[in-house]
mmCIF file of the N, C-alpha and C atoms, coordinates in Angstrom:
data_MODEL
# 
_entry.id   MODEL 
# 
loop_
_atom_site.group_PDB 
_atom_site.id 
_atom_site.type_symbol 
_atom_site.label_atom_id 
_atom_site.label_alt_id 
_atom_site.label_comp_id 
_atom_site.label_asym_id 
_atom_site.label_entity_id 
_atom_site.label_seq_id 
_atom_site.pdbx_PDB_ins_code 
_atom_site.Cartn_x 
_atom_site.Cartn_y 
_atom_site.Cartn_z 
_atom_site.occupancy 
_atom_site.B_iso_or_equiv 
_atom_site.pdbx_formal_charge 
_atom_site.auth_seq_id 
_atom_site.auth_comp_id 
_atom_site.auth_asym_id 
_atom_site.auth_atom_id 
_atom_site.pdbx_PDB_model_num 
ATOM 1   N N  . MET A 1 1  ? 18.296 119.018 115.893 1.00 0.00 ? 1  MET A N  1 
ATOM 2   C CA . MET A 1 1  ? 19.474 119.752 116.311 1.00 0.00 ? 1  MET A CA 1 
ATOM 3   C C  . MET A 1 1  ? 19.020 120.906 117.215 1.00 0.00 ? 1  MET A C  1 
ATOM 4   N N  . PRO A 1 2  ? 19.675 121.053 118.357 1.00 0.00 ? 2  PRO A N  1 
ATOM 5   C CA . PRO A 1 2  ? 19.287 122.126 119.278 1.00 0.00 ? 2  PRO A CA 1 
ATOM 6   C C  . PRO A 1 2  ? 19.679 123.500 118.747 1.00 0.00 ? 2  PRO A C  1 
ATOM 7   N N  . ASN A 1 3  ? 18.999 124.522 119.285 1.00 0.00 ? 3  ASN A N  1 
ATOM 8   C CA . ASN A 1 3  ? 19.299 125.912 118.912 1.00 0.00 ? 3  ASN A CA 1 
ATOM 9   C C  . ASN A 1 3  ? 20.594 126.402 119.529 1.00 0.00 ? 3  ASN A C  1 
ATOM 10  N N  . GLY A 1 4  ? 21.098 125.699 120.513 1.00 0.00 ? 4  GLY A N  1 
ATOM 11  C CA . GLY A 1 4  ? 22.310 126.091 121.219 1.00 0.00 ? 4  GLY A CA 1 
ATOM 12  C C  . GLY A 1 4  ? 22.397 125.289 122.498 1.00 0.00 ? 4  GLY A C  1 
ATOM 13  N N  . VAL A 1 5  ? 23.219 125.752 123.405 1.00 0.00 ? 5  VAL A N  1 
ATOM 14  C CA . VAL A 1 5  ? 23.419 125.067 124.678 1.00 0.00 ? 5  VAL A CA 1 
ATOM 15  C C  . VAL A 1 5  ? 23.096 126.034 125.807 1.00 0.00 ? 5  VAL A C  1 
ATOM 16  N N  . LEU A 1 6  ? 22.278 125.592 126.748 1.00 0.00 ? 6  LEU A N  1 
ATOM 17  C CA . LEU A 1 6  ? 21.987 126.377 127.933 1.00 0.00 ? 6  LEU A CA 1 
ATOM 18  C C  . LEU A 1 6  ? 22.587 125.646 129.127 1.00 0.00 ? 6  LEU A C  1 
ATOM 19  N N  . VAL A 1 7  ? 23.451 126.323 129.843 1.00 0.00 ? 7  VAL A N  1 
ATOM 20  C CA . VAL A 1 7  ? 24.078 125.774 131.045 1.00 0.00 ? 7  VAL A CA 1 
ATOM 21  C C  . VAL A 1 7  ? 23.343 126.367 132.236 1.00 0.00 ? 7  VAL A C  1 
ATOM 22  N N  . GLY A 1 8  ? 22.813 125.503 133.101 1.00 0.00 ? 8  GLY A N  1 
ATOM 23  C CA . GLY A 1 8  ? 22.060 126.020 134.226 1.00 0.00 ? 8  GLY A CA 1 
ATOM 24  C C  . GLY A 1 8  ? 22.064 125.084 135.416 1.00 0.00 ? 8  GLY A C  1 
ATOM 25  N N  . ASP A 1 9  ? 21.628 125.632 136.560 1.00 0.00 ? 9  ASP A N  1 
ATOM 26  C CA . ASP A 1 9  ? 21.673 124.859 137.798 1.00 0.00 ? 9  ASP A CA 1 
ATOM 27  C C  . ASP A 1 9  ? 20.338 124.820 138.538 1.00 0.00 ? 9  ASP A C  1 
ATOM 28  N N  . THR A 1 10 ? 19.248 125.153 137.832 1.00 0.00 ? 10 THR A N  1 
ATOM 29  C CA . THR A 1 10 ? 17.923 125.109 138.456 1.00 0.00 ? 10 THR A CA 1 
ATOM 30  C C  . THR A 1 10 ? 16.927 124.445 137.524 1.00 0.00 ? 10 THR A C  1 
ATOM 31  N N  . GLY A 1 11 ? 15.802 124.048 138.104 1.00 0.00 ? 11 GLY A N  1 
ATOM 32  C CA . GLY A 1 11 ? 14.732 123.506 137.286 1.00 0.00 ? 11 GLY A CA 1 
ATOM 33  C C  . GLY A 1 11 ? 14.227 124.514 136.274 1.00 0.00 ? 11 GLY A C  1 
ATOM 34  N N  . GLY A 1 12 ? 14.201 125.780 136.658 1.00 0.00 ? 12 GLY A N  1 
ATOM 35  C CA . GLY A 1 12 ? 13.783 126.825 135.730 1.00 0.00 ? 12 GLY A CA 1 
ATOM 36  C C  . GLY A 1 12 ? 14.680 126.899 134.504 1.00 0.00 ? 12 GLY A C  1 
ATOM 37  N N  . ASP A 1 13 ? 15.953 126.665 134.712 1.00 0.00 ? 13 ASP A N  1 
ATOM 38  C CA . ASP A 1 13 ? 16.879 126.642 133.573 1.00 0.00 ? 13 ASP A CA 1 
ATOM 39  C C  . ASP A 1 13 ? 16.554 125.470 132.651 1.00 0.00 ? 13 ASP A C  1 
ATOM 40  N N  . GLY A 1 14 ? 16.223 124.333 133.240 1.00 0.00 ? 14 GLY A N  1 
ATOM 41  C CA . GLY A 1 14 ? 15.846 123.169 132.440 1.00 0.00 ? 14 GLY A CA 1 
ATOM 42  C C  . GLY A 1 14 ? 14.581 123.412 131.645 1.00 0.00 ? 14 GLY A C  1 
ATOM 43  N N  . VAL A 1 15 ? 13.603 124.051 132.273 1.00 0.00 ? 15 VAL A N  1 
ATOM 44  C CA . VAL A 1 15 ? 12.354 124.396 131.588 1.00 0.00 ? 15 VAL A CA 1 
ATOM 45  C C  . VAL A 1 15 ? 12.650 125.335 130.420 1.00 0.00 ? 15 VAL A C  1 
ATOM 46  N N  . ALA A 1 16 ? 13.464 126.340 130.658 1.00 0.00 ? 16 ALA A N  1 
ATOM 47  C CA . ALA A 1 16 ? 13.804 127.304 129.607 1.00 0.00 ? 16 ALA A CA 1 
ATOM 48  C C  . ALA A 1 16 ? 14.537 126.625 128.455 1.00 0.00 ? 16 ALA A C  1 
ATOM 49  N N  . ALA A 1 17 ? 15.472 125.747 128.774 1.00 0.00 ? 17 ALA A N  1 
ATOM 50  C CA . ALA A 1 17 ? 16.218 125.039 127.731 1.00 0.00 ? 17 ALA A CA 1 
ATOM 51  C C  . ALA A 1 17 ? 15.276 124.213 126.871 1.00 0.00 ? 17 ALA A C  1 
ATOM 52  N N  . ASN A 1 18 ? 14.400 123.467 127.525 1.00 0.00 ? 18 ASN A N  1 
ATOM 53  C CA . ASN A 1 18 ? 13.477 122.620 126.772 1.00 0.00 ? 18 ASN A CA 1 
ATOM 54  C C  . ASN A 1 18 ? 12.499 123.449 125.949 1.00 0.00 ? 18 ASN A C  1 
ATOM 55  N N  . ALA A 1 19 ? 11.999 124.533 126.512 1.00 0.00 ? 19 ALA A N  1 
ATOM 56  C CA . ALA A 1 19 ? 11.049 125.382 125.792 1.00 0.00 ? 19 ALA A CA 1 
ATOM 57  C C  . ALA A 1 19 ? 11.686 126.041 124.576 1.00 0.00 ? 19 ALA A C  1 
ATOM 58  N N  . GLY A 1 20 ? 12.947 126.397 124.703 1.00 0.00 ? 20 GLY A N  1 
ATOM 59  C CA . GLY A 1 20 ? 13.642 127.051 123.597 1.00 0.00 ? 20 GLY A CA 1 
ATOM 60  C C  . GLY A 1 20 ? 14.369 126.105 122.671 1.00 0.00 ? 20 GLY A C  1 
ATOM 61  N N  . HIS A 1 21 ? 14.217 124.801 122.901 1.00 0.00 ? 21 HIS A N  1 
ATOM 62  C CA . HIS A 1 21 ? 14.879 123.773 122.090 1.00 0.00 ? 21 HIS A CA 1 
ATOM 63  C C  . HIS A 1 21 ? 16.396 123.910 122.141 1.00 0.00 ? 21 HIS A C  1 
ATOM 64  N N  . PHE A 1 22 ? 16.894 124.171 123.351 1.00 0.00 ? 22 PHE A N  1 
ATOM 65  C CA . PHE A 1 22 ? 18.327 124.215 123.591 1.00 0.00 ? 22 PHE A CA 1 
ATOM 66  C C  . PHE A 1 22 ? 18.756 122.912 124.260 1.00 0.00 ? 22 PHE A C  1 
ATOM 67  N N  . ALA A 1 23 ? 19.970 122.483 124.015 1.00 0.00 ? 23 ALA A N  1 
ATOM 68  C CA . ALA A 1 23 ? 20.541 121.375 124.769 1.00 0.00 ? 23 ALA A CA 1 
ATOM 69  C C  . ALA A 1 23 ? 20.805 121.894 126.184 1.00 0.00 ? 23 ALA A C  1 
ATOM 70  N N  . PHE A 1 24 ? 20.438 121.108 127.172 1.00 0.00 ? 24 PHE A N  1 
ATOM 71  C CA . PHE A 1 24 ? 20.577 121.529 128.564 1.00 0.00 ? 24 PHE A CA 1 
ATOM 72  C C  . PHE A 1 24 ? 21.757 120.830 129.210 1.00 0.00 ? 24 PHE A C  1 
ATOM 73  N N  . VAL A 1 25 ? 22.701 121.609 129.705 1.00 0.00 ? 25 VAL A N  1 
ATOM 74  C CA . VAL A 1 25 ? 23.793 121.093 130.523 1.00 0.00 ? 25 VAL A CA 1 
ATOM 75  C C  . VAL A 1 25 ? 23.466 121.467 131.953 1.00 0.00 ? 25 VAL A C  1 
ATOM 76  N N  . ALA A 1 26 ? 23.185 120.453 132.757 1.00 0.00 ? 26 ALA A N  1 
ATOM 77  C CA . ALA A 1 26 ? 22.806 120.656 134.151 1.00 0.00 ? 26 ALA A CA 1 
ATOM 78  C C  . ALA A 1 26 ? 24.056 120.716 135.022 1.00 0.00 ? 26 ALA A C  1 
ATOM 79  N N  . VAL A 1 27 ? 24.094 121.704 135.891 1.00 0.00 ? 27 VAL A N  1 
ATOM 80  C CA . VAL A 1 27 ? 25.236 121.907 136.775 1.00 0.00 ? 27 VAL A CA 1 
ATOM 81  C C  . VAL A 1 27 ? 24.748 121.802 138.220 1.00 0.00 ? 27 VAL A C  1 
ATOM 82  N N  . THR A 1 28 ? 25.314 120.867 138.968 1.00 0.00 ? 28 THR A N  1 
ATOM 83  C CA . THR A 1 28 ? 24.851 120.641 140.341 1.00 0.00 ? 28 THR A CA 1 
ATOM 84  C C  . THR A 1 28 ? 25.548 121.529 141.364 1.00 0.00 ? 28 THR A C  1 
ATOM 85  N N  . THR A 1 29 ? 26.497 122.320 140.934 1.00 0.00 ? 29 THR A N  1 
ATOM 86  C CA . THR A 1 29 ? 27.240 123.157 141.885 1.00 0.00 ? 29 THR A CA 1 
ATOM 87  C C  . THR A 1 29 ? 26.396 124.292 142.450 1.00 0.00 ? 29 THR A C  1 
ATOM 88  N N  . GLY A 1 30 ? 25.214 124.518 141.902 1.00 0.00 ? 30 GLY A N  1 
ATOM 89  C CA . GLY A 1 30 ? 24.328 125.559 142.415 1.00 0.00 ? 30 GLY A CA 1 
ATOM 90  C C  . GLY A 1 30 ? 23.419 125.085 143.530 1.00 0.00 ? 30 GLY A C  1 
ATOM 91  N N  . GLY A 1 31 ? 23.465 123.804 143.841 1.00 0.00 ? 31 GLY A N  1 
ATOM 92  C CA . GLY A 1 31 ? 22.686 123.283 144.951 1.00 0.00 ? 31 GLY A CA 1 
ATOM 93  C C  . GLY A 1 31 ? 21.532 122.380 144.573 1.00 0.00 ? 31 GLY A C  1 
ATOM 94  N N  . THR A 1 32 ? 21.147 122.343 143.291 1.00 0.00 ? 32 THR A N  1 
ATOM 95  C CA . THR A 1 32 ? 20.076 121.447 142.862 1.00 0.00 ? 32 THR A CA 1 
ATOM 96  C C  . THR A 1 32 ? 20.696 120.098 142.513 1.00 0.00 ? 32 THR A C  1 
ATOM 97  N N  . SER A 1 33 ? 20.084 119.027 142.984 1.00 0.00 ? 33 SER A N  1 
ATOM 98  C CA . SER A 1 33 ? 20.645 117.696 142.784 1.00 0.00 ? 33 SER A CA 1 
ATOM 99  C C  . SER A 1 33 ? 20.546 117.242 141.329 1.00 0.00 ? 33 SER A C  1 
ATOM 100 N N  . ALA A 1 34 ? 21.432 116.320 140.979 1.00 0.00 ? 34 ALA A N  1 
ATOM 101 C CA . ALA A 1 34 ? 21.404 115.730 139.645 1.00 0.00 ? 34 ALA A CA 1 
ATOM 102 C C  . ALA A 1 34 ? 20.080 115.021 139.408 1.00 0.00 ? 34 ALA A C  1 
ATOM 103 N N  . LYS A 1 35 ? 19.527 114.397 140.438 1.00 0.00 ? 35 LYS A N  1 
ATOM 104 C CA . LYS A 1 35 ? 18.250 113.695 140.305 1.00 0.00 ? 35 LYS A CA 1 
ATOM 105 C C  . LYS A 1 35 ? 17.139 114.665 139.903 1.00 0.00 ? 35 LYS A C  1 
ATOM 106 N N  . LYS A 1 36 ? 17.079 115.819 140.554 1.00 0.00 ? 36 LYS A N  1 
ATOM 107 C CA . LYS A 1 36 ? 16.052 116.813 140.211 1.00 0.00 ? 36 LYS A CA 1 
ATOM 108 C C  . LYS A 1 36 ? 16.266 117.377 138.815 1.00 0.00 ? 36 LYS A C  1 
ATOM 109 N N  . LEU A 1 37 ? 17.508 117.633 138.459 1.00 0.00 ? 37 LEU A N  1 
ATOM 110 C CA . LEU A 1 37 ? 17.802 118.209 137.143 1.00 0.00 ? 37 LEU A CA 1 
ATOM 111 C C  . LEU A 1 37 ? 17.622 117.194 136.017 1.00 0.00 ? 37 LEU A C  1 
ATOM 112 N N  . SER A 1 38 ? 17.699 115.907 136.340 1.00 0.00 ? 38 SER A N  1 
ATOM 113 C CA . SER A 1 38 ? 17.558 114.878 135.307 1.00 0.00 ? 38 SER A CA 1 
ATOM 114 C C  . SER A 1 38 ? 16.160 114.875 134.681 1.00 0.00 ? 38 SER A C  1 
ATOM 115 N N  . LYS A 1 39 ? 15.181 115.460 135.358 1.00 0.00 ? 39 LYS A N  1 
ATOM 116 C CA . LYS A 1 39 ? 13.812 115.551 134.815 1.00 0.00 ? 39 LYS A CA 1 
ATOM 117 C C  . LYS A 1 39 ? 13.774 116.335 133.505 1.00 0.00 ? 39 LYS A C  1 
ATOM 118 N N  . PHE A 1 40 ? 14.772 117.154 133.287 1.00 0.00 ? 40 PHE A N  1 
ATOM 119 C CA . PHE A 1 40 ? 14.775 118.060 132.138 1.00 0.00 ? 40 PHE A CA 1 
ATOM 120 C C  . PHE A 1 40 ? 15.645 117.547 130.994 1.00 0.00 ? 40 PHE A C  1 
ATOM 121 N N  . SER A 1 41 ? 15.987 116.276 131.035 1.00 0.00 ? 41 SER A N  1 
ATOM 122 C CA . SER A 1 41 ? 16.731 115.593 129.965 1.00 0.00 ? 41 SER A CA 1 
ATOM 123 C C  . SER A 1 41 ? 18.036 116.298 129.589 1.00 0.00 ? 41 SER A C  1 
ATOM 124 N N  . PRO A 1 42 ? 18.910 116.522 130.556 1.00 0.00 ? 42 PRO A N  1 
ATOM 125 C CA . PRO A 1 42 ? 20.177 117.173 130.216 1.00 0.00 ? 42 PRO A CA 1 
ATOM 126 C C  . PRO A 1 42 ? 21.037 116.286 129.322 1.00 0.00 ? 42 PRO A C  1 
ATOM 127 N N  . VAL A 1 43 ? 21.813 116.920 128.466 1.00 0.00 ? 43 VAL A N  1 
ATOM 128 C CA . VAL A 1 43 ? 22.752 116.175 127.632 1.00 0.00 ? 43 VAL A CA 1 
ATOM 129 C C  . VAL A 1 43 ? 24.009 115.837 128.429 1.00 0.00 ? 43 VAL A C  1 
ATOM 130 N N  . LEU A 1 44 ? 24.204 116.537 129.544 1.00 0.00 ? 44 LEU A N  1 
ATOM 131 C CA . LEU A 1 44 ? 25.353 116.309 130.413 1.00 0.00 ? 44 LEU A CA 1 
ATOM 132 C C  . LEU A 1 44 ? 25.019 116.872 131.784 1.00 0.00 ? 44 LEU A C  1 
ATOM 133 N N  . VAL A 1 45 ? 25.472 116.183 132.822 1.00 0.00 ? 45 VAL A N  1 
ATOM 134 C CA . VAL A 1 45 ? 25.349 116.691 134.190 1.00 0.00 ? 45 VAL A CA 1 
ATOM 135 C C  . VAL A 1 45 ? 26.766 116.927 134.702 1.00 0.00 ? 45 VAL A C  1 
ATOM 136 N N  . VAL A 1 46 ? 27.047 118.153 135.107 1.00 0.00 ? 46 VAL A N  1 
ATOM 137 C CA . VAL A 1 46 ? 28.369 118.520 135.603 1.00 0.00 ? 46 VAL A CA 1 
ATOM 138 C C  . VAL A 1 46 ? 28.295 118.667 137.123 1.00 0.00 ? 46 VAL A C  1 
ATOM 139 N N  . ASP A 1 47 ? 29.058 117.826 137.805 1.00 0.00 ? 47 ASP A N  1 
ATOM 140 C CA . ASP A 1 47 ? 29.149 117.886 139.258 1.00 0.00 ? 47 ASP A CA 1 
ATOM 141 C C  . ASP A 1 47 ? 30.403 118.631 139.711 1.00 0.00 ? 47 ASP A C  1 
ATOM 142 N N  . ASP A 1 48 ? 31.410 118.634 138.840 1.00 0.00 ? 48 ASP A N  1 
ATOM 143 C CA . ASP A 1 48 ? 32.710 119.212 139.208 1.00 0.00 ? 48 ASP A CA 1 
ATOM 144 C C  . ASP A 1 48 ? 33.409 119.701 137.938 1.00 0.00 ? 48 ASP A C  1 
ATOM 145 N N  . TRP A 1 49 ? 33.470 120.998 137.797 1.00 0.00 ? 49 TRP A N  1 
ATOM 146 C CA . TRP A 1 49 ? 34.094 121.565 136.588 1.00 0.00 ? 49 TRP A CA 1 
ATOM 147 C C  . TRP A 1 49 ? 35.558 121.148 136.445 1.00 0.00 ? 49 TRP A C  1 
ATOM 148 N N  . ALA A 1 50 ? 36.252 120.992 137.545 1.00 0.00 ? 50 ALA A N  1 
ATOM 149 C CA . ALA A 1 50 ? 37.679 120.647 137.488 1.00 0.00 ? 50 ALA A CA 1 
ATOM 150 C C  . ALA A 1 50 ? 37.904 119.297 136.801 1.00 0.00 ? 50 ALA A C  1 
ATOM 151 N N  . THR A 1 51 ? 37.004 118.371 137.003 1.00 0.00 ? 51 THR A N  1 
ATOM 152 C CA . THR A 1 51 ? 37.184 117.047 136.411 1.00 0.00 ? 51 THR A CA 1 
ATOM 153 C C  . THR A 1 51 ? 36.341 116.820 135.164 1.00 0.00 ? 51 THR A C  1 
ATOM 154 N N  . GLN A 1 52 ? 35.369 117.691 134.900 1.00 0.00 ? 52 GLN A N  1 
ATOM 155 C CA . GLN A 1 52 ? 34.456 117.454 133.778 1.00 0.00 ? 52 GLN A CA 1 
ATOM 156 C C  . GLN A 1 52 ? 34.513 118.513 132.688 1.00 0.00 ? 52 GLN A C  1 
ATOM 157 N N  . LEU A 1 53 ? 35.469 119.399 132.770 1.00 0.00 ? 53 LEU A N  1 
ATOM 158 C CA . LEU A 1 53 ? 35.567 120.442 131.750 1.00 0.00 ? 53 LEU A CA 1 
ATOM 159 C C  . LEU A 1 53 ? 35.745 119.846 130.358 1.00 0.00 ? 53 LEU A C  1 
ATOM 160 N N  . GLU A 1 54 ? 36.581 118.847 130.234 1.00 0.00 ? 54 GLU A N  1 
ATOM 161 C CA . GLU A 1 54 ? 36.802 118.224 128.915 1.00 0.00 ? 54 GLU A CA 1 
ATOM 162 C C  . GLU A 1 54 ? 35.519 117.568 128.408 1.00 0.00 ? 54 GLU A C  1 
ATOM 163 N N  . ASP A 1 55 ? 34.744 116.948 129.294 1.00 0.00 ? 55 ASP A N  1 
ATOM 164 C CA . ASP A 1 55 ? 33.463 116.360 128.891 1.00 0.00 ? 55 ASP A CA 1 
ATOM 165 C C  . ASP A 1 55 ? 32.523 117.444 128.368 1.00 0.00 ? 55 ASP A C  1 
ATOM 166 N N  . PHE A 1 56 ? 32.485 118.569 129.071 1.00 0.00 ? 56 PHE A N  1 
ATOM 167 C CA . PHE A 1 56 ? 31.642 119.686 128.652 1.00 0.00 ? 56 PHE A CA 1 
ATOM 168 C C  . PHE A 1 56 ? 32.057 120.190 127.275 1.00 0.00 ? 56 PHE A C  1 
ATOM 169 N N  . LEU A 1 57 ? 33.350 120.421 127.081 1.00 0.00 ? 57 LEU A N  1 
ATOM 170 C CA . LEU A 1 57 ? 33.831 120.926 125.793 1.00 0.00 ? 57 LEU A CA 1 
ATOM 171 C C  . LEU A 1 57 ? 33.562 119.937 124.662 1.00 0.00 ? 57 LEU A C  1 
ATOM 172 N N  . ALA A 1 58 ? 33.720 118.652 124.932 1.00 0.00 ? 58 ALA A N  1 
ATOM 173 C CA . ALA A 1 58 ? 33.442 117.633 123.918 1.00 0.00 ? 58 ALA A CA 1 
ATOM 174 C C  . ALA A 1 58 ? 31.948 117.604 123.578 1.00 0.00 ? 58 ALA A C  1 
ATOM 175 N N  . THR A 1 59 ? 31.116 117.776 124.568 1.00 0.00 ? 59 THR A N  1 
ATOM 176 C CA . THR A 1 59 ? 29.666 117.794 124.342 1.00 0.00 ? 59 THR A CA 1 
ATOM 177 C C  . THR A 1 59 ? 29.270 118.982 123.473 1.00 0.00 ? 59 THR A C  1 
ATOM 178 N N  . VAL A 1 60 ? 29.800 120.145 123.790 1.00 0.00 ? 60 VAL A N  1 
ATOM 179 C CA . VAL A 1 60 ? 29.484 121.345 123.002 1.00 0.00 ? 60 VAL A CA 1 
ATOM 180 C C  . VAL A 1 60 ? 29.991 121.173 121.568 1.00 0.00 ? 60 VAL A C  1 
ATOM 181 N N  . LYS A 1 61 ? 31.163 120.638 121.418 1.00 0.00 ? 61 LYS A N  1 
ATOM 182 C CA . LYS A 1 61 ? 31.720 120.426 120.081 1.00 0.00 ? 61 LYS A CA 1 
ATOM 183 C C  . LYS A 1 61 ? 30.857 119.456 119.285 1.00 0.00 ? 61 LYS A C  1 
ATOM 184 N N  . ARG A 1 62 ? 30.411 118.375 119.923 1.00 0.00 ? 62 ARG A N  1 
ATOM 185 C CA . ARG A 1 62 ? 29.553 117.394 119.261 1.00 0.00 ? 62 ARG A CA 1 
ATOM 186 C C  . ARG A 1 62 ? 28.235 118.020 118.836 1.00 0.00 ? 62 ARG A C  1 
ATOM 187 N N  . LEU A 1 63 ? 27.667 118.841 119.692 1.00 0.00 ? 63 LEU A N  1 
ATOM 188 C CA . LEU A 1 63 ? 26.374 119.472 119.378 1.00 0.00 ? 63 LEU A CA 1 
ATOM 189 C C  . LEU A 1 63 ? 26.489 120.525 118.286 1.00 0.00 ? 63 LEU A C  1 
ATOM 190 N N  . ALA A 1 64 ? 27.673 121.085 118.105 1.00 0.00 ? 64 ALA A N  1 
ATOM 191 C CA . ALA A 1 64 ? 27.875 122.128 117.099 1.00 0.00 ? 64 ALA A CA 1 
ATOM 192 C C  . ALA A 1 64 ? 27.931 121.580 115.683 1.00 0.00 ? 64 ALA A C  1 
ATOM 193 N N  . LYS A 1 65 ? 28.087 120.291 115.557 1.00 0.00 ? 65 LYS A N  1 
ATOM 194 C CA . LYS A 1 65 ? 28.199 119.685 114.216 1.00 0.00 ? 65 LYS A CA 1 
ATOM 195 C C  . LYS A 1 65 ? 26.856 119.531 113.559 1.00 0.00 ? 65 LYS A C  1 
# 
């Protein structure tokens, strides 16, 4: 079980999430591609908050159990 959820848009965020045993939600709106962020094993990749907000909330809810 992860320590929490880290939402980030850089490789450094992915490194921090993995080092701290956090679930990583990768966000591509910051300019880093989903392909680059996938190296950090995200539990979800968000390309568009308008269409994926429900996916994000469901993921956080699932991880909280």
